PDB file with SEQRES, HELIX, SHEET and CRYST1 records, atoms N, CA, C and O in Angstrom:
SEQRES   1 A   69  UNK UNK UNK UNK UNK UNK UNK UNK UNK UNK UNK UNK UNK          
SEQRES   2 A   69  UNK UNK UNK UNK UNK UNK UNK UNK UNK UNK UNK UNK UNK          
SEQRES   3 A   69  UNK UNK UNK UNK UNK UNK UNK UNK UNK UNK UNK UNK UNK          
SEQRES   4 A   69  UNK UNK UNK UNK UNK UNK UNK UNK UNK UNK UNK UNK UNK          
SEQRES   5 A   69  UNK UNK UNK UNK UNK UNK UNK UNK UNK UNK UNK UNK UNK          
SEQRES   6 A   69  UNK UNK UNK UNK                                              
HELIX    1 AA1 UNK A   15  UNK A   46  1                                  32    
HELIX    2 AA2 UNK A   52  UNK A   65  1                                  14    
CRYST1    1.000    1.000    1.000  90.00  90.00  90.00 P 1           1          
ATOM      1  N   UNK A   1      -8.657  74.229  26.744  1.00  0.00           N  
ATOM      2  CA  UNK A   1      -9.778  73.389  26.381  1.00  0.00           C  
ATOM      3  C   UNK A   1      -9.341  72.466  25.247  1.00  0.00           C  
ATOM      4  O   UNK A   1      -8.844  72.928  24.220  1.00  0.00           O  
ATOM      5  N   UNK A   2      -9.525  71.187  25.435  1.00  0.00           N  
ATOM      6  CA  UNK A   2      -9.111  70.242  24.380  1.00  0.00           C  
ATOM      7  C   UNK A   2     -10.343  69.718  23.638  1.00  0.00           C  
ATOM      8  O   UNK A   2     -11.431  69.603  24.202  1.00  0.00           O  
ATOM      9  N   UNK A   3     -10.145  69.417  22.412  1.00  0.00           N  
ATOM     10  CA  UNK A   3     -11.223  68.873  21.604  1.00  0.00           C  
ATOM     11  C   UNK A   3     -11.000  67.383  21.423  1.00  0.00           C  
ATOM     12  O   UNK A   3      -9.871  66.909  21.298  1.00  0.00           O  
ATOM     13  N   UNK A   4     -12.071  66.687  21.412  1.00  0.00           N  
ATOM     14  CA  UNK A   4     -11.963  65.258  21.132  1.00  0.00           C  
ATOM     15  C   UNK A   4     -12.602  64.968  19.779  1.00  0.00           C  
ATOM     16  O   UNK A   4     -13.682  65.459  19.450  1.00  0.00           O  
ATOM     17  N   UNK A   5     -11.929  64.193  19.052  1.00  0.00           N  
ATOM     18  CA  UNK A   5     -12.466  63.795  17.747  1.00  0.00           C  
ATOM     19  C   UNK A   5     -13.120  62.441  17.884  1.00  0.00           C  
ATOM     20  O   UNK A   5     -12.626  61.569  18.600  1.00  0.00           O  
ATOM     21  N   UNK A   6     -14.186  62.275  17.224  1.00  0.00           N  
ATOM     22  CA  UNK A   6     -14.828  60.967  17.197  1.00  0.00           C  
ATOM     23  C   UNK A   6     -14.828  60.452  15.761  1.00  0.00           C  
ATOM     24  O   UNK A   6     -14.913  61.207  14.792  1.00  0.00           O  
ATOM     25  N   UNK A   7     -14.729  59.155  15.678  1.00  0.00           N  
ATOM     26  CA  UNK A   7     -14.752  58.535  14.368  1.00  0.00           C  
ATOM     27  C   UNK A   7     -15.896  57.527  14.340  1.00  0.00           C  
ATOM     28  O   UNK A   7     -16.181  56.852  15.329  1.00  0.00           O  
ATOM     29  N   UNK A   8     -16.521  57.448  13.217  1.00  0.00           N  
ATOM     30  CA  UNK A   8     -17.573  56.471  13.047  1.00  0.00           C  
ATOM     31  C   UNK A   8     -17.195  55.538  11.894  1.00  0.00           C  
ATOM     32  O   UNK A   8     -16.718  55.956  10.838  1.00  0.00           O  
ATOM     33  N   UNK A   9     -17.429  54.281  12.152  1.00  0.00           N  
ATOM     34  CA  UNK A   9     -17.121  53.284  11.119  1.00  0.00           C  
ATOM     35  C   UNK A   9     -18.404  52.543  10.796  1.00  0.00           C  
ATOM     36  O   UNK A   9     -19.164  52.171  11.690  1.00  0.00           O  
ATOM     37  N   UNK A  10     -18.626  52.342   9.553  1.00  0.00           N  
ATOM     38  CA  UNK A  10     -19.792  51.599   9.105  1.00  0.00           C  
ATOM     39  C   UNK A  10     -19.384  50.131   8.951  1.00  0.00           C  
ATOM     40  O   UNK A  10     -18.567  49.788   8.096  1.00  0.00           O  
ATOM     41  N   UNK A  11     -19.971  49.267   9.799  1.00  0.00           N  
ATOM     42  CA  UNK A  11     -19.652  47.856   9.674  1.00  0.00           C  
ATOM     43  C   UNK A  11     -20.487  47.231   8.578  1.00  0.00           C  
ATOM     44  O   UNK A  11     -21.694  47.455   8.494  1.00  0.00           O  
ATOM     45  N   UNK A  12     -19.854  46.471   7.768  1.00  0.00           N  
ATOM     46  CA  UNK A  12     -20.559  45.763   6.710  1.00  0.00           C  
ATOM     47  C   UNK A  12     -20.148  44.290   6.772  1.00  0.00           C  
ATOM     48  O   UNK A  12     -19.400  43.791   5.931  1.00  0.00           O  
ATOM     49  N   UNK A  13     -20.671  43.610   7.811  1.00  0.00           N  
ATOM     50  CA  UNK A  13     -20.262  42.192   7.988  1.00  0.00           C  
ATOM     51  C   UNK A  13     -20.900  41.320   6.918  1.00  0.00           C  
ATOM     52  O   UNK A  13     -21.950  41.635   6.358  1.00  0.00           O  
ATOM     53  N   UNK A  14     -20.224  40.218   6.663  1.00  0.00           N  
ATOM     54  CA  UNK A  14     -20.783  39.231   5.769  1.00  0.00           C  
ATOM     55  C   UNK A  14     -21.919  38.524   6.482  1.00  0.00           C  
ATOM     56  O   UNK A  14     -22.098  38.716   7.685  1.00  0.00           O  
ATOM     57  N   UNK A  15     -22.681  37.724   5.786  1.00  0.00           N  
ATOM     58  CA  UNK A  15     -23.822  37.056   6.434  1.00  0.00           C  
ATOM     59  C   UNK A  15     -23.327  36.111   7.541  1.00  0.00           C  
ATOM     60  O   UNK A  15     -23.989  35.961   8.568  1.00  0.00           O  
ATOM     61  N   UNK A  16     -22.190  35.488   7.337  1.00  0.00           N  
ATOM     62  CA  UNK A  16     -21.670  34.605   8.368  1.00  0.00           C  
ATOM     63  C   UNK A  16     -21.234  35.406   9.620  1.00  0.00           C  
ATOM     64  O   UNK A  16     -21.486  34.996  10.753  1.00  0.00           O  
ATOM     65  N   UNK A  17     -20.590  36.531   9.387  1.00  0.00           N  
ATOM     66  CA  UNK A  17     -20.196  37.407  10.503  1.00  0.00           C  
ATOM     67  C   UNK A  17     -21.432  37.982  11.214  1.00  0.00           C  
ATOM     68  O   UNK A  17     -21.450  38.099  12.440  1.00  0.00           O  
ATOM     69  N   UNK A  18     -22.442  38.332  10.450  1.00  0.00           N  
ATOM     70  CA  UNK A  18     -23.671  38.880  11.030  1.00  0.00           C  
ATOM     71  C   UNK A  18     -24.324  37.837  11.935  1.00  0.00           C  
ATOM     72  O   UNK A  18     -24.808  38.164  13.018  1.00  0.00           O  
ATOM     73  N   UNK A  19     -24.335  36.590  11.490  1.00  0.00           N  
ATOM     74  CA  UNK A  19     -24.865  35.520  12.286  1.00  0.00           C  
ATOM     75  C   UNK A  19     -24.097  35.368  13.590  1.00  0.00           C  
ATOM     76  O   UNK A  19     -24.689  35.204  14.656  1.00  0.00           O  
ATOM     77  N   UNK A  20     -22.779  35.424  13.494  1.00  0.00           N  
ATOM     78  CA  UNK A  20     -21.934  35.333  14.684  1.00  0.00           C  
ATOM     79  C   UNK A  20     -22.140  36.468  15.639  1.00  0.00           C  
ATOM     80  O   UNK A  20     -22.187  36.262  16.852  1.00  0.00           O  
ATOM     81  N   UNK A  21     -22.266  37.694  15.105  1.00  0.00           N  
ATOM     82  CA  UNK A  21     -22.508  38.864  15.952  1.00  0.00           C  
ATOM     83  C   UNK A  21     -23.868  38.772  16.626  1.00  0.00           C  
ATOM     84  O   UNK A  21     -24.011  39.145  17.791  1.00  0.00           O  
ATOM     85  N   UNK A  22     -24.853  38.285  15.914  1.00  0.00           N  
ATOM     86  CA  UNK A  22     -26.203  38.138  16.493  1.00  0.00           C  
ATOM     87  C   UNK A  22     -26.168  37.113  17.636  1.00  0.00           C  
ATOM     88  O   UNK A  22     -26.746  37.343  18.698  1.00  0.00           O  
ATOM     89  N   UNK A  23     -25.492  35.991  17.413  1.00  0.00           N  
ATOM     90  CA  UNK A  23     -25.389  34.968  18.465  1.00  0.00           C  
ATOM     91  C   UNK A  23     -24.653  35.497  19.683  1.00  0.00           C  
ATOM     92  O   UNK A  23     -25.037  35.218  20.819  1.00  0.00           O  
ATOM     93  N   UNK A  24     -23.582  36.270  19.442  1.00  0.00           N  
ATOM     94  CA  UNK A  24     -22.829  36.874  20.537  1.00  0.00           C  
ATOM     95  C   UNK A  24     -23.720  37.827  21.364  1.00  0.00           C  
ATOM     96  O   UNK A  24     -23.739  37.772  22.593  1.00  0.00           O  
ATOM     97  N   UNK A  25     -24.450  38.691  20.657  1.00  0.00           N  
ATOM     98  CA  UNK A  25     -25.351  39.642  21.347  1.00  0.00           C  
ATOM     99  C   UNK A  25     -26.412  38.905  22.137  1.00  0.00           C  
ATOM    100  O   UNK A  25     -26.714  39.301  23.263  1.00  0.00           O  
ATOM    101  N   UNK A  26     -26.982  37.859  21.594  1.00  0.00           N  
ATOM    102  CA  UNK A  26     -28.016  37.108  22.305  1.00  0.00           C  
ATOM    103  C   UNK A  26     -27.450  36.407  23.532  1.00  0.00           C  
ATOM    104  O   UNK A  26     -28.095  36.386  24.581  1.00  0.00           O  
ATOM    105  N   UNK A  27     -26.271  35.840  23.420  1.00  0.00           N  
ATOM    106  CA  UNK A  27     -25.688  35.173  24.582  1.00  0.00           C  
ATOM    107  C   UNK A  27     -25.286  36.155  25.666  1.00  0.00           C  
ATOM    108  O   UNK A  27     -25.410  35.853  26.853  1.00  0.00           O  
ATOM    109  N   UNK A  28     -24.799  37.342  25.269  1.00  0.00           N  
ATOM    110  CA  UNK A  28     -24.472  38.378  26.247  1.00  0.00           C  
ATOM    111  C   UNK A  28     -25.746  38.905  26.944  1.00  0.00           C  
ATOM    112  O   UNK A  28     -25.732  39.199  28.140  1.00  0.00           O  
ATOM    113  N   UNK A  29     -26.811  39.016  26.198  1.00  0.00           N  
ATOM    114  CA  UNK A  29     -28.086  39.441  26.757  1.00  0.00           C  
ATOM    115  C   UNK A  29     -28.592  38.403  27.780  1.00  0.00           C  
ATOM    116  O   UNK A  29     -29.069  38.756  28.858  1.00  0.00           O  
ATOM    117  N   UNK A  30     -28.475  37.140  27.418  1.00  0.00           N  
ATOM    118  CA  UNK A  30     -28.883  36.063  28.312  1.00  0.00           C  
ATOM    119  C   UNK A  30     -28.043  36.062  29.600  1.00  0.00           C  
ATOM    120  O   UNK A  30     -28.574  35.868  30.693  1.00  0.00           O  
ATOM    121  N   UNK A  31     -26.763  36.275  29.463  1.00  0.00           N  
ATOM    122  CA  UNK A  31     -25.846  36.334  30.622  1.00  0.00           C  
ATOM    123  C   UNK A  31     -26.210  37.520  31.539  1.00  0.00           C  
ATOM    124  O   UNK A  31     -26.305  37.369  32.757  1.00  0.00           O  
ATOM    125  N   UNK A  32     -26.407  38.670  30.942  1.00  0.00           N  
ATOM    126  CA  UNK A  32     -26.769  39.866  31.733  1.00  0.00           C  
ATOM    127  C   UNK A  32     -28.072  39.636  32.485  1.00  0.00           C  
ATOM    128  O   UNK A  32     -28.156  39.908  33.683  1.00  0.00           O  
ATOM    129  N   UNK A  33     -29.075  39.142  31.797  1.00  0.00           N  
ATOM    130  CA  UNK A  33     -30.365  38.913  32.427  1.00  0.00           C  
ATOM    131  C   UNK A  33     -30.279  37.879  33.557  1.00  0.00           C  
ATOM    132  O   UNK A  33     -30.927  38.032  34.592  1.00  0.00           O  
ATOM    133  N   UNK A  34     -29.487  36.839  33.356  1.00  0.00           N  
ATOM    134  CA  UNK A  34     -29.304  35.815  34.393  1.00  0.00           C  
ATOM    135  C   UNK A  34     -28.623  36.396  35.632  1.00  0.00           C  
ATOM    136  O   UNK A  34     -29.012  36.106  36.763  1.00  0.00           O  
ATOM    137  N   UNK A  35     -27.606  37.216  35.399  1.00  0.00           N  
ATOM    138  CA  UNK A  35     -26.903  37.849  36.506  1.00  0.00           C  
ATOM    139  C   UNK A  35     -27.804  38.801  37.277  1.00  0.00           C  
ATOM    140  O   UNK A  35     -27.765  38.849  38.506  1.00  0.00           O  
ATOM    141  N   UNK A  36     -28.610  39.553  36.550  1.00  0.00           N  
ATOM    142  CA  UNK A  36     -29.549  40.474  37.176  1.00  0.00           C  
ATOM    143  C   UNK A  36     -30.601  39.707  37.994  1.00  0.00           C  
ATOM    144  O   UNK A  36     -30.944  40.107  39.106  1.00  0.00           O  
ATOM    145  N   UNK A  37     -31.095  38.630  37.443  1.00  0.00           N  
ATOM    146  CA  UNK A  37     -32.085  37.805  38.135  1.00  0.00           C  
ATOM    147  C   UNK A  37     -31.497  37.189  39.390  1.00  0.00           C  
ATOM    148  O   UNK A  37     -32.165  37.084  40.419  1.00  0.00           O  
ATOM    149  N   UNK A  38     -30.225  36.779  39.293  1.00  0.00           N  
ATOM    150  CA  UNK A  38     -29.565  36.214  40.488  1.00  0.00           C  
ATOM    151  C   UNK A  38     -29.503  37.253  41.597  1.00  0.00           C  
ATOM    152  O   UNK A  38     -29.795  36.949  42.754  1.00  0.00           O  
ATOM    153  N   UNK A  39     -29.126  38.470  41.250  1.00  0.00           N  
ATOM    154  CA  UNK A  39     -29.025  39.532  42.265  1.00  0.00           C  
ATOM    155  C   UNK A  39     -30.376  39.882  42.843  1.00  0.00           C  
ATOM    156  O   UNK A  39     -30.513  40.032  44.057  1.00  0.00           O  
ATOM    157  N   UNK A  40     -31.373  40.015  41.991  1.00  0.00           N  
ATOM    158  CA  UNK A  40     -32.706  40.374  42.445  1.00  0.00           C  
ATOM    159  C   UNK A  40     -33.298  39.269  43.302  1.00  0.00           C  
ATOM    160  O   UNK A  40     -33.891  39.541  44.346  1.00  0.00           O  
ATOM    161  N   UNK A  41     -33.142  38.030  42.870  1.00  0.00           N  
ATOM    162  CA  UNK A  41     -33.690  36.900  43.621  1.00  0.00           C  
ATOM    163  C   UNK A  41     -33.033  36.747  44.973  1.00  0.00           C  
ATOM    164  O   UNK A  41     -33.708  36.491  45.970  1.00  0.00           O  
ATOM    165  N   UNK A  42     -31.733  36.900  45.015  1.00  0.00           N  
ATOM    166  CA  UNK A  42     -31.014  36.791  46.300  1.00  0.00           C  
ATOM    167  C   UNK A  42     -31.494  37.866  47.274  1.00  0.00           C  
ATOM    168  O   UNK A  42     -31.660  37.608  48.466  1.00  0.00           O  
ATOM    169  N   UNK A  43     -31.709  39.046  46.762  1.00  0.00           N  
ATOM    170  CA  UNK A  43     -32.150  40.110  47.673  1.00  0.00           C  
ATOM    171  C   UNK A  43     -33.603  39.924  48.070  1.00  0.00           C  
ATOM    172  O   UNK A  43     -33.938  40.110  49.240  1.00  0.00           O  
ATOM    173  N   UNK A  44     -34.475  39.567  47.144  1.00  0.00           N  
ATOM    174  CA  UNK A  44     -35.895  39.425  47.437  1.00  0.00           C  
ATOM    175  C   UNK A  44     -36.188  38.271  48.394  1.00  0.00           C  
ATOM    176  O   UNK A  44     -37.050  38.392  49.265  1.00  0.00           O  
ATOM    177  N   UNK A  45     -35.467  37.140  48.235  1.00  0.00           N  
ATOM    178  CA  UNK A  45     -35.788  35.944  49.030  1.00  0.00           C  
ATOM    179  C   UNK A  45     -34.946  35.837  50.293  1.00  0.00           C  
ATOM    180  O   UNK A  45     -35.427  35.359  51.320  1.00  0.00           O  
ATOM    181  N   UNK A  46     -33.707  36.273  50.226  1.00  0.00           N  
ATOM    182  CA  UNK A  46     -32.796  36.071  51.356  1.00  0.00           C  
ATOM    183  C   UNK A  46     -32.258  37.366  51.958  1.00  0.00           C  
ATOM    184  O   UNK A  46     -31.537  37.331  52.955  1.00  0.00           O  
ATOM    185  N   UNK A  47     -32.600  38.506  51.363  1.00  0.00           N  
ATOM    186  CA  UNK A  47     -32.010  39.780  51.786  1.00  0.00           C  
ATOM    187  C   UNK A  47     -30.496  39.711  51.816  1.00  0.00           C  
ATOM    188  O   UNK A  47     -29.845  40.191  52.744  1.00  0.00           O  
ATOM    189  N   UNK A  48     -29.952  39.093  50.764  1.00  0.00           N  
ATOM    190  CA  UNK A  48     -28.512  38.890  50.657  1.00  0.00           C  
ATOM    191  C   UNK A  48     -28.064  39.551  49.362  1.00  0.00           C  
ATOM    192  O   UNK A  48     -28.705  39.386  48.324  1.00  0.00           O  
ATOM    193  N   UNK A  49     -26.972  40.293  49.419  1.00  0.00           N  
ATOM    194  CA  UNK A  49     -26.447  40.908  48.204  1.00  0.00           C  
ATOM    195  C   UNK A  49     -25.437  39.981  47.544  1.00  0.00           C  
ATOM    196  O   UNK A  49     -24.717  39.256  48.231  1.00  0.00           O  
ATOM    197  N   UNK A  50     -25.381  39.999  46.262  1.00  0.00           N  
ATOM    198  CA  UNK A  50     -24.441  39.192  45.486  1.00  0.00           C  
ATOM    199  C   UNK A  50     -23.407  40.136  44.877  1.00  0.00           C  
ATOM    200  O   UNK A  50     -23.762  41.082  44.173  1.00  0.00           O  
ATOM    201  N   UNK A  51     -22.165  39.885  45.142  1.00  0.00           N  
ATOM    202  CA  UNK A  51     -21.108  40.770  44.632  1.00  0.00           C  
ATOM    203  C   UNK A  51     -20.688  40.365  43.225  1.00  0.00           C  
ATOM    204  O   UNK A  51     -21.022  39.291  42.724  1.00  0.00           O  
ATOM    205  N   UNK A  52     -19.959  41.256  42.631  1.00  0.00           N  
ATOM    206  CA  UNK A  52     -19.413  41.018  41.273  1.00  0.00           C  
ATOM    207  C   UNK A  52     -18.530  39.763  41.299  1.00  0.00           C  
ATOM    208  O   UNK A  52     -18.586  38.943  40.383  1.00  0.00           O  
ATOM    209  N   UNK A  53     -17.728  39.622  42.338  1.00  0.00           N  
ATOM    210  CA  UNK A  53     -16.797  38.492  42.417  1.00  0.00           C  
ATOM    211  C   UNK A  53     -17.530  37.189  42.597  1.00  0.00           C  
ATOM    212  O   UNK A  53     -17.095  36.164  42.072  1.00  0.00           O  
ATOM    213  N   UNK A  54     -18.649  37.194  43.335  1.00  0.00           N  
ATOM    214  CA  UNK A  54     -19.474  36.004  43.446  1.00  0.00           C  
ATOM    215  C   UNK A  54     -19.998  35.564  42.090  1.00  0.00           C  
ATOM    216  O   UNK A  54     -20.004  34.381  41.748  1.00  0.00           O  
ATOM    217  N   UNK A  55     -20.440  36.566  41.328  1.00  0.00           N  
ATOM    218  CA  UNK A  55     -20.992  36.230  40.007  1.00  0.00           C  
ATOM    219  C   UNK A  55     -19.869  35.786  39.039  1.00  0.00           C  
ATOM    220  O   UNK A  55     -20.121  34.961  38.160  1.00  0.00           O  
ATOM    221  N   UNK A  56     -18.691  36.293  39.176  1.00  0.00           N  
ATOM    222  CA  UNK A  56     -17.548  35.824  38.345  1.00  0.00           C  
ATOM    223  C   UNK A  56     -17.259  34.377  38.668  1.00  0.00           C  
ATOM    224  O   UNK A  56     -17.010  33.580  37.764  1.00  0.00           O  
ATOM    225  N   UNK A  57     -17.287  34.017  39.951  1.00  0.00           N  
ATOM    226  CA  UNK A  57     -17.044  32.643  40.369  1.00  0.00           C  
ATOM    227  C   UNK A  57     -18.129  31.730  39.771  1.00  0.00           C  
ATOM    228  O   UNK A  57     -17.826  30.661  39.241  1.00  0.00           O  
ATOM    229  N   UNK A  58     -19.386  32.162  39.862  1.00  0.00           N  
ATOM    230  CA  UNK A  58     -20.492  31.400  39.298  1.00  0.00           C  
ATOM    231  C   UNK A  58     -20.319  31.218  37.788  1.00  0.00           C  
ATOM    232  O   UNK A  58     -20.562  30.139  37.249  1.00  0.00           O  
ATOM    233  N   UNK A  59     -19.900  32.281  37.125  1.00  0.00           N  
ATOM    234  CA  UNK A  59     -19.731  32.218  35.674  1.00  0.00           C  
ATOM    235  C   UNK A  59     -18.638  31.233  35.309  1.00  0.00           C  
ATOM    236  O   UNK A  59     -18.758  30.517  34.315  1.00  0.00           O  
ATOM    237  N   UNK A  60     -17.581  31.184  36.091  1.00  0.00           N  
ATOM    238  CA  UNK A  60     -16.500  30.224  35.846  1.00  0.00           C  
ATOM    239  C   UNK A  60     -17.013  28.805  35.968  1.00  0.00           C  
ATOM    240  O   UNK A  60     -16.654  27.948  35.161  1.00  0.00           O  
ATOM    241  N   UNK A  61     -17.842  28.540  36.956  1.00  0.00           N  
ATOM    242  CA  UNK A  61     -18.420  27.208  37.140  1.00  0.00           C  
ATOM    243  C   UNK A  61     -19.356  26.880  35.993  1.00  0.00           C  
ATOM    244  O   UNK A  61     -19.387  25.744  35.522  1.00  0.00           O  
ATOM    245  N   UNK A  62     -20.121  27.866  35.540  1.00  0.00           N  
ATOM    246  CA  UNK A  62     -21.079  27.664  34.456  1.00  0.00           C  
ATOM    247  C   UNK A  62     -20.358  27.344  33.163  1.00  0.00           C  
ATOM    248  O   UNK A  62     -20.849  26.532  32.378  1.00  0.00           O  
ATOM    249  N   UNK A  63     -19.222  27.948  32.918  1.00  0.00           N  
ATOM    250  CA  UNK A  63     -18.463  27.685  31.692  1.00  0.00           C  
ATOM    251  C   UNK A  63     -18.029  26.221  31.615  1.00  0.00           C  
ATOM    252  O   UNK A  63     -17.932  25.661  30.522  1.00  0.00           O  
ATOM    253  N   UNK A  64     -17.770  25.603  32.754  1.00  0.00           N  
ATOM    254  CA  UNK A  64     -17.377  24.198  32.751  1.00  0.00           C  
ATOM    255  C   UNK A  64     -18.563  23.313  32.337  1.00  0.00           C  
ATOM    256  O   UNK A  64     -18.385  22.295  31.668  1.00  0.00           O  
ATOM    257  N   UNK A  65     -19.760  23.715  32.741  1.00  0.00           N  
ATOM    258  CA  UNK A  65     -20.962  22.933  32.431  1.00  0.00           C  
ATOM    259  C   UNK A  65     -21.478  23.236  31.020  1.00  0.00           C  
ATOM    260  O   UNK A  65     -21.906  22.342  30.290  1.00  0.00           O  
ATOM    261  N   UNK A  66     -21.425  24.514  30.662  1.00  0.00           N  
ATOM    262  CA  UNK A  66     -21.906  24.968  29.345  1.00  0.00           C  
ATOM    263  C   UNK A  66     -20.782  25.644  28.579  1.00  0.00           C  
ATOM    264  O   UNK A  66     -20.712  26.873  28.572  1.00  0.00           O  
ATOM    265  N   UNK A  67     -19.922  24.908  27.950  1.00  0.00           N  
ATOM    266  CA  UNK A  67     -18.783  25.534  27.260  1.00  0.00           C  
ATOM    267  C   UNK A  67     -19.186  26.375  26.044  1.00  0.00           C  
ATOM    268  O   UNK A  67     -18.384  27.181  25.573  1.00  0.00           O  
ATOM    269  N   UNK A  68     -20.391  26.211  25.531  1.00  0.00           N  
ATOM    270  CA  UNK A  68     -20.838  27.014  24.405  1.00  0.00           C  
ATOM    271  C   UNK A  68     -21.161  28.424  24.781  1.00  0.00           C  
ATOM    272  O   UNK A  68     -21.340  29.248  23.884  1.00  0.00           O  
ATOM    273  N   UNK A  69     -21.249  28.762  26.024  1.00  0.00           N  
ATOM    274  CA  UNK A  69     -21.598  30.109  26.472  1.00  0.00           C  
ATOM    275  C   UNK A  69     -20.421  30.820  27.000  1.00  0.00           C  
ATOM    276  O   UNK A  69     -20.533  31.971  27.423  1.00  0.00           O  
TER     277      UNK A  69                                                      
END                                                                             
């Protein structure tokens, strides 16, 4: 039987870093919700499933249009 050790680190970001982390979390949340909505909508309206690779392709196209995300 092996034991695993866990380590906890207390992050103490500066206000600038905290702002950046908040923006990152919000953009990731927006991306996740958009991907989920795409999958749900495709299934509800067209009975079509959307694969991970389809969404990766869509994300690549979106990055060209919205480079800030």
